[in-house]
N, C-alpha and C positions, 0 to 999 in steps of 0.2 A: 396541634398544641404541644405535643411531645418535642417537635422540632424547635419550637419557640423557647422551650424550657431547658433544653439540653445543654446549653452553654457552648454548643458547636456554632460556628458562624453560619448563619442562614440568611439568605436575601429575600426580601419581598414575599414572605410566607403569608403575612396576615391578610392582605387583600385576597389572596387565593382561597384562603379558609372561609373568608366571609362571603364569597361569591362562589359557592361549590359548583354551579352550573358550568362555570368557566374555569378550566385548570391551565395555568401557564405551562408552556413547553419546558421552561427552566426557571430557576430563581433569578437568573440575570436578565430575563426578558418578561417582566410581569404582565405586559400588554400584549403578548403574542401567544395565543391560546391554541391548545390541541383541538383539532377538528375532526372527531371521530364520526360526527353526524355526516359530513361530506364524504368521508371514507366509506361509510355504510351506504349512502345513497349511490355512490359510483359502483360499488361491488354488486349491489342489487340489479343496477342496470346492465352490467356486463354479464352477471350470472344468467339474466333473463335472455340475453342475446345469444350466449354460447350454449345455454340449456344443458349444463353439466355441472358437476362438483368442481370446486376450485381448490387448488393448492394454496398454502398460506402465501407463498411467494406471489402467485398470481393476485391474491386478494389485495395485498399491500401495492404491488406495482400497478395493477388495473385501478385500483382505488385512488391512484394519483394521476390518472389520465386527464388530459386537457379537455378531451371531448369523448367521454366514454360512450355516448350514444352512436357516434359515427366512426371512431377509431377503427381501422382494420386491424385485427388481431389474429396472428398466426405465429405460434411459437417457432423461433429460429429463422423467421422470414421477414416479417413486416417491421417497420421502425414505428415505435411508439413515441408520441409527444406527451411528455410528462410534466408535472408541477411539483418539484420536490419541496419539502418543508423548510429545509435550511442547508447551509454551506459551511464547511470547515476547511481551513488551509494551514499547513505547516509553513514555518518561516522560509524554508528553502524554496518551496513552490509558491508561496504567497507573493514573493517579490514579483515574479513575472505575472502572476494572475492580477495583482493590483496595478501593475504597469498597464497591462491590457485594459483593465476597467477604467483606469484614468484616461486612456486614449480613446475609449468609447464616448467620452463627453457626458456620461450620466452623472446627476448630482448625488445620488444615494443608492444603496443597495435596496433591492426590492424584497428580500427575505432575510430573515435573521442569519447573520454570518459572523464568524469568528477566526481570528489568527492565533496560531499557537507557536511559541518560540522554543523549539526543542531539537532542531537539527544542526545548529551551529555551534554547539558546546563540545569541544574536543576533551576526551578523557586523557588526562595526564598524571596528576598527582592526587586527585580526590575531589569531592563535590564542591566545597566552598571556593578553594582555590581555582578550580577549573571553571566555575560559574563566574567569578570575578573577572578572570582572564578573557573569557568569552564576551562579557559586557564591554570590556575595554576595546577588544579587537573588532567587535561588530557593532560598535556604537552608532555608526552611520546607518547600518542597515536596520537596526531596532528602532532608531528615530524615524526612519522613513515608514516602516510598518505602523509604528504607534500613531503618527501624524496622519497617515492615510486612512487608518482605521477610524480615527476620530473624525476626519473630514467626510468619510463615506458611510458612516454608520455602522462600523464593524467592530465588534468586541475584540479586546486585545489581552492575550495572556502573556505575561511578561516571561522572559528567561528565567528558568527555575521552577516554573509552574508544573512542568511535567510533560510526558509524551501525549501528543495529541489524541491518541485513541484511548488512552486511559482517562484523560480529562472529559472526552465526549461520553464515555461510559458512566462517569460519575456524575455528569451534569446535563447532558443533552440528548442522548439516546433514550428512546422509550418505545414500547411495543407499538407497532404500526407506523412509525416515523419513516420517512423517506429522506435520507440525507446523503448529500454527495460531498466527497472530500477529495482535496488535491493530494492524496497519497494512496498508494496501492492497497494499504492494510486498513483503509477505512471500513471493510466489512466487519472489523472488530465489534462494531455496534450491534451486529446480528446476535450477539449474546444477550441483548435485551430485547429481542424480538423485532428489530428494525431492519428495513432494507437500506442498507449503507454501502454506497458504491464509490470506488476510487475512480477518479477522472483526471484529466489534465486541466490546466488553468483555464484554457479557453472555454471549456465545458462549465467550469464554475462561473465564468463571466455571463455565460447565457442565463444561468439561474439567478445570479446577483442582478442581472438586467431585467429580470421579470418576463423573459420570453420562454416558450416551452422548451424543454430540454429533450433531445432525441437519444433514444436507446433501442437497438435491435431487441425485438421481443425475445426475452430469454427462454431457453428450454429449462426444464426443472429435473434435476437429478435428485432422487430421494435417497437418503441414507437412513435405513432403519435400524435403530439401536435397540438391542435387547439385552438382558442381563444387567449386571451392576458393576461399576468400578470398584476395585479394592486393592489393598496392598500397594505395591509399587507402581501400579498402573495408574496413569493420570489422564486428564482430558487431553493433553498434548499428544498422547499415544494414539488417540482416535484419528487426529488429522495426519499424523506421520503415517498411519496405516492407509488411510484414504489416498495420501500423496502416492505411496507405493503402488496402489491399485490403478489410479487414474493418470498419473505422470504429470509432468509440468503443463501439459497442454489439454489433458483429458476433460477439464472442466470449462473450456473456452466456450463462450456463448450460452452458458448455463448458470443457473442459481442452484447452490447445493442446499437442499432442505432436509434438515435432520428431524426425525420423528420416531415414534415408537416408545415402548415403556421404559427403555434404558435412559432416556432423556432426563427423567426425574432423578437420576443418581449422580448428575453433574451439576455443580455450582454454576451461578450465573457468570462469574468471571472465567470459569472453566469453559462455558459455552463460548465466551467471547474468544478465548484462545483458539478454539477450533475454528471459529469463523475468521478470525484474524489471518490464520495461515492458509485459508482457502485460497488466498491470492497466489499461493505457490502452484496451484494446479490450474491457473488460468481462469478461475470461475468469476463471473460477473459480481457475485457476492454469495454469502451464506447466511442462513437464518435458523433459528430455532423457535418453536411455538411458545407463546406466553404460558408461564406456569408459576408454581408457588416459589421456585428458587428465584425467579425474576422479581416477584412481589417482595420477597424478603430483602433483595438487594436494593430495590427502589426505596423501601422503608427506611433501611439503614443509611442511605445517602440522602435522606431528608426529602423524598418524593412519595410519601404514602398517599398523597392526594392524586398523583398519576396512577399509582397502583389501584386505588378505588375506582377511578374512571375506567381503567382498563379492565377490571373485573366486570363492569356493566356491559362492555363491548366485547367480551371475551370471544364470543362466536366468530367475530371477524378477525381475531388474533391467533386462531389455530386453523389447521387444514380442514376442509369439508370431508366427511366421511365418504369413502369411495372415490376420492380424487386419483387422478392417473399421473404417473411420473413418466418422463421420457427414458429413464433408466433407474433401476433400483439396486443398491448395494446394501447388503445387510452384515452388520457387525455384532457379535456377542460380546459384550463388555466383559462378561465373566470369564471369557477365554482369552481375552486381548492381553498380550504381553508388552512390557516396556520396550519401546523401540528408540532407535538412534539412526538418523538419516544423514547420508553423505558418503564421501566428501565431494565438493564442487557442485553438487546439485541436490536440491531438497527432496527429491522424490526417490532417491537410492535408499530404500528402506531396509533396515536390519533389525532383528530382535537384539536387545542388549546382550543377551546371552551368547549370541554368535559373533559379535563385532570383533572381539579380540582375535579369533581364528581368521576371520576374513581379512582383517587388516594385516596380519602376518603373511598370509597367502599372497595378498595384493602388493606388499611392499610398503604399506602406509605406516608411518611411525606410530608405535603403540604407547610411547611415552607421551603423556599430556603435559604441554607447556603451560597452558592457561585454561581455566574454566571460568565462564562468564554467564551469570544469571541476571534476569531482568529483561528489558526491552518491551516494546508495545505488546508483544505476544504473551509474555509471562512475567509480570511485575505486580501481580495483585497481592493483596494481604494474605490470602491463601497460599499463593506461591512462596512468598517469603516465609510464611510459617512452616510449610513442609521442609523447605530447605533448612531453616533453623533447627527443626526437629532432628535432621539427619546430623547436622553439625554438632548439636548438643550431645549426642551419643559418642561422637568422636572425641570430644573434649572430656567427657566423663572418663574415657580410657587413655587420656594423656596424649591424644593425636591432634595434629593440625593438618592443613592441606599440604600435600607434597607439591601440588601444581600451584601456580600463581592463581588468585581467585578474586573475581570482581563481582560487585553487586550493584545494579541499577534499579532504584526505585522508580516506579511508573509515573508518580505524581508527588507534588508537594504533600498532599494528604497522606498518601501511603508512606512517604519518608517520615513524616511527623509521627504517624501512628506506630510504625515499627520501631522507631527510637523509644517512644513511650512505653511500648509493650515488651521491650528488651530483645526483640529479634535482631535488630542492627547490632547490638552488643555481642550477641552470640556469634553472628557471622563475622564480626571483626576478629573476635577472639580465636576463631578457627584459621584465621589468616587472611580474611577478606579485606578488601578495600571498597568502601562505599563511594560510588561515583555520583555525579550530579544527576538530577531528575531530567534526563534527557536521553536521546537516542544513542549517542556515544559510539562505541565500537560496533554496534549492530549495523551502522551505515557507513563505516569507515572512518568515523571521527575518533581515532585512537592514535595517539603518539606512542606507539609500541617501541620499547627499548630492549626487550630481552633477547631479540634475534636480529640477525642481519638479513637484509632483502636477499632472497634467493635461498635461504636456509630452509631446508625441509623440516617441517614440524607439524605437530597436530594440537588443536585446540577444540574444546567442546563448549557449546553454548546452548542457552534456552531461547535463542533467536529464531528467526523464521527463514532467513536466506543464508546460503553458504557458497555463492558463486566465486570463482577464482578470484583472489585478491579482495574480495569485497570488505572484509573486516580490517585488514592491516595493509592492503596494496602489495602483499607479498604472494606471488603466484604459486609459491611452494608450501603455503599454509594449508594444511588439510583440515577444514573445518566441518564439524559434525554438529547436528542439531538434535536436542533431546529435551526432556523435562528439566525444570530447575533442581528438583531432588536428585535426579540421576546426575546432573552435572556436578552437584555438590558431593555426591558418593564417589564419582570417578575422580574428582579433584583430590579428594582425601587420599584415595588409593594411588593416584598419580599415573594410572595406566588404562588403557582401553581393554585390557584383558581382565578386569575386575567386573564381576556380575554380583551386585548387591543382594540378589535374590538367594544365591547359593554360596558365595565365597566368603572366607573369613579374612579379617584384618588382624594384625598383631599389634596389641596394646603396648604402652609404654613399659609395662612391667613384664613383657614378653608372653603374656597369655593371649590366646586366640579368642576373638569375638566376632559376632556377626551383627551387622546393622539390622535393626528392626524397620519395617515399613513405616514411613513417616505418617503421623497423624497430626492435623492442625485445624484450627477453626476456620471455617469458610468466611466468616466476617468477625470483626472484633467484638468482644463482649460488651465493652463500653462503646460509646459513640466514636466515630472517626475524629481523630484530631486533624483539623483543617491545615494547621500550620500557618505560614505567613500568607497574608493576603496578596495575591499576585495578579489580580484581574483589573483591567482598566475599562470602565464603561465608556461607550462612545457618548458624547454630548447629544442633547436633544436636537441641537442645530449646530452642525459643523461647518457651515457655509464659510465662515470666517477663518477656518483652519488653514494654515499654510503648509504645503507638502513640498519639501525641499529636495531637489535632485540636481546636484552640481554638475555642469556640463563637463568638468574635468575629473569626475569620480571614476575610479577604477572598479567600482562595485556596483554602481547603479547607472542605468542608462535609459532614457526615455525611448520608446519604440517608434520606429518609422514604418509606415504601411508597406507591405510587400507589393510587388508589382503585379498587375492584373494579367490574366491569361491574353495573349495577343490574338487568339482566334485562329491559330495555325497549329498543325501537327507539330510534335516535338521530333525534329529531324537531326540525325547524326549526333547523338549525345555520346559522349565518352563514358567509360565505366571507371568510376572513381575507385571501387574496390568490389571484388567478388569475395564475399565472406564464406569462410569454411566453418561449418559446425555452429555451435551455440553462440548467439549473439544477443545478448540481454541489454537492457538500457544501461547497465553498468558498463558494457563494452562500448556503447554508442556514445554515452555522455558520463564519463566516470565522476563519482562523487569524491569523498575524502577531501583532499586539499582544494578541490575544484568548487566545493560548496560555496566558497566565498565569492564566486563570480555568478551565483545564480540570478542576480539582478542586472547583469551586464552582458547582453547577448554577444556582442562582439569578442569580449574577452574569453568567455566560457566557450566559444566556438573553437578555441585552440585546443579542446580536448575531443573534437569530433572523431569517433571511431578509432580512437588510439588503442583500444583493447581488442578491437576485432582482428581476427586472423585472415590475412590475405591468402587466398588459395593458391596464388601464382608462387609464392616463396615460403609459405608456412610461417610468416613472421607477423608480429603485431606492429602497427604504426609504421609500415614500410610498404609503399605502393609505388608503381611505375607512373612517372608522369608521361602520358601519351604524346605530349607536345615536344618534350626534351629528351625523352627516353631515360631520364635519370630516376632513380629510386629516391623517395624522401618521405617525410611524415605525412599523414593523411590530411590534416588540416592545412598544411602548407600547400599541398597539390591542389586541394579544393580551392583555396584562395587564388592560386595561380589561374586555374581554369576560370574563375569568376572575373578576375582581372582581364582576361583575354576574351571574355564574352561568350565562353563555351559552356553550354548546359551539360550536366552530368547525371549519372544514374548509379544506384547501388544495387547489387545482386546479393540476395540473402538466402538462408537455408530455412529450416523448419522453425515455427514459432518465433519468428523474428520480433525482437522488442519486448520479450517477456520481462517480468521483474517490476521495478518501481515505475510509477506513473509519470515520472518526470517528462514534461512536454519539451525540455530542452533538447531531448533526443530527436524531436521533430523540428523544433525551431532552428537548430544549428544547421542542419543540411539545407534547410530552406534559405536561411541567411547567407550561406556560402554558395549558392547557385545550384543547388540540387533540384531536380524536378521529379524524378521517378524512383521508387524503391520497388523492386521485383523480387518476390520471394516465393517459396513454397507454401508458407502460411505465415499469419501475423498473430501476435497476441492482441487481445481486444483493445486494451487502452492505447497502445501505441498506434495501431491502425487508425483509430479515431483522432488521435492527436495529429498524425500526419495529414489527414484530411482537413482538419481545422486550420492548418497552416498553409493550405493550397498546394500540397504535394499529392502525387498520385501513387497511393499504395496498391500494387497490382499483384496477383498470383498467378503462377504457371497453370494454365488449364490442364496440362499434362506435367506433373512434377519432374518427370525425367528430362524435360526441356532445360532444367537447370544446367544440365551437362552440355547443352549445345551452346551456351554463351561463355566466351573466354574473355579474360580481362583487356585483351588487346582489340576486341571488336568494338564497332560502333552500332548504336541502337536507335531505331526510330519508331515512335509510337504513332500510329495512324488511325484516323476515324474519330478524332476528338470533336470535330464539327457536328457529328451525330451522336456525341457521348449521351448515353441514356441508361437508366437503371435495368440491370440484368442483361445488357448488350455487351458481349466480349470486345475487347480492343484487339488490334493486330499489332505485333511487334516484328519489325523487319531487322534481322540480324546482319550486318555487313562485316565480312571476315576481311583480314588484311590482304588476302590473295585475290580479292575482287569478287568472290562468290557471296551469295546471300541466300538466306532462308527465312521463312515467315513462321512464326508461332502465334498461338492464341493466349491472351492474358484475360483472367477474370477480375472483377472487382465487386464491391458491395456498396457502391455509392447509390443513394436514393436521390430524388430530384433536388432537395434543398442543399445536399452535400455537393452536388454537381455545380450548384450556384456558388458554394464556397470556392471551389476550384476556379471558377470563371472569374470571380471577383478578386482572387489572390489569396483570400483567407476568410475564415468564417467571421472574424472582426471586421473586415472590410465590408462584407455583406450586410452585417448588422448595422453599420454606419450608413450604407446605401439606403436600407429600409427606414432608418430614422430620418434621413434627409427627405425621403419621399413623403413620409407621414407628416413631417412638419411643414 
């Protein structure tokens, strides 16, 4: 009743209150109900089978099994067939996901699904102007997503709504939900006790098509939190510390489960921050147990009915006593210091107190050119309040930011509320520019004018990733990741050498003063201001809706099926590139200006591997064409091989494909004739994406064999007729002098994934099964 009387825009609350036995998943889907009874039933079946206490992660994952009575369950080994509750897609990845769903021939999505327009808005001059420009430039894409959503039953959040993960936290995540999203930071929803997993678009199509979704049974890493957060230490420092411990690949194949008495000192949005950036350590997802902080957030966002239901089923929303983790890390929050990670990798952890000296020693610029707060990781009401608390102190002493300073609200609701409550005014007065409710500079959507490309400089952000060139396409930008309040303090000081815990600033009157640790409300005292209505409901019947994709469009392109496996071994493949060092999905399929081609596979394939470093010459986007012996761009060389009917392979290093979930990094090599990617190890999402598109992601049985392959060699993969789970494949390396040697390659394919390869892609296999059933 409070929600109905508050004056805040609430949808479809009355039916839910009248029928309390059924609680809707969200205000936007009044007829889609939370099914804790099924979760409970499945958990009980599995607990009886395994005869042991379960972690929270296991409860929710196993609670969504397609067949809990018969599913083989072994952490880190077996593949689980799961039934997620819902799907969420951001606009850059939704284009390809919806194009794949269209080509599946299905009339409507089988589970609640949403599209969120947050990735295509470039930061340039400020929120309103940037948003209007994005609407004009991207009209064709927005129209496609809007009409496709209407036709296939998908909710559509218009540009300006906010960042997908903040919208999900405010409206769709709840304790015990299993949600998959086409963005690597989908785990943000773990802050509300959900298992929220980032995937590629083809995985989303599986779920939207109503078929079981496959996931390798994750291990569970426990992070026990003791003590209490205080002072300048924030939730962001927890994950910055964990990233330093586990590194960018330490969480691969595992769920990070936080527990212990320290959990209760962290706000719900703070827990979301920690889960969000778990993507940077390769984790499948991260999660916190249901508690009073989550209940408080659910109530404030108009979902007290969900909190009441969660209270009834709380035993299934927390770990069992005595449960066992595969690894345990313990962090005392009372002793944790503010951290700043970087540059160029999010796991290079430093205490803020040390970073100035480290930067000087390493030759990193200590003068900060730009400080940027916001992003899906840190754009909550509490984040903005703590930053405003720091800024207010500076203003009281006559100071403004020495560095340029930008603010990105996480959602329209956050933007409207911080405007109403005065935070936005304070942040502007200290020198800040409020950007649109979107991803912006965090994903490279930044029309940066204050430096030239190649100019060495430093920026500090409250974002999640800081790979080379990610934010501004300048490889000489040294990006550091920290909390919003530390970004604000450093931007006021203008230097990495400032430690707000101990150092003094000089006021306008010449007096010295020290910033006090910020304090701000976790949630607004009044109700959230929802701002403008930016949601489009799908019609009950969208069958008459027309979805327009022009055959001459440069931004959208209907998909053609990939070719099936011909039943033969892959012989005499050329090596397109042997990659040296880190190769993220940013290196494989760059974002920034390329985002506009995310719906046009052929056009975006012109960015294939342009950021990867060629071991032969130490350069990016320069590889030898084995047929002409001339050096040229990677995409051009791949297209030449395809034209000549020559299959090719890529050789990669450790954790190949870490970073964003973008499946274009798998679609592009397949489209341009690639067949095999051989590496020392893969990031989880990228490995799955490659399999989904009919490629062979293989790893060296002996990582030292990476050194045996040279860019001028030819490779043959033999044994594909007997391709089977757990059975290694042979690779014959043919050297230019006529000699050859054989090495062994491992893979993680199961039986259904082998069928994807044989059919040419998972989508092709889906169509085959549909044709058989009909």
